[in-house]
Residue, then its C-alpha position, 0 to 999 in steps of 0.5 A: x500500500x501507497x501510503x502504509x507508513x502514515x496515520x490514518x487518514x484527515x480525509x475530509x481536509x485531503x479532500x476539500x483541500x483536493x477539490x480547491x486545489x484542483x478549482x485552482x489548477x482550472x483556472x491555470x489552465x483556463x487563464x493562460x487560455x485566455x491571455x491566448x485569445x484575450x490579450x496575444x489576440x490568437x483565436x484560432x484552434x491550433x492557438x488555442x491548443x497550444x495555449x490551454x493544453x501544451x502550455x496551461x496543461x503543463x503550468x496545472x501541472x505542475x501547479x497540483x503536482x507541487x500543491x499535492x505534496x505539500x498540502x493534500x498529501x504531506x509525508x509525516x515528519x520524522x517528530x511527530x512519530 
C-alpha cells in the first residue's frame, strides 16, 4: 500500500484541499487560454491547443504536483512519529 506507514488519513480535509487545488489548477489552465485569446488576440484552434492544452496543462500539472505534495498528501515528519 502506498501510504501504509502513515497514520489514519484526514479524509475530509484532504478531500476539500484536493477539490480546491483542482479548481485553482483549472483556473490556471483557463487563464493561459484566456491570455492567448484576449491579450494576444490569437483565436485560432492551433493557438487554443498550444496555449490551453500544452502550456496551460503543463503549468496546472506542475501546480498540482507541488501543492499535493505539500498540503494534500504531506510526508510525515520524523518528529511527529
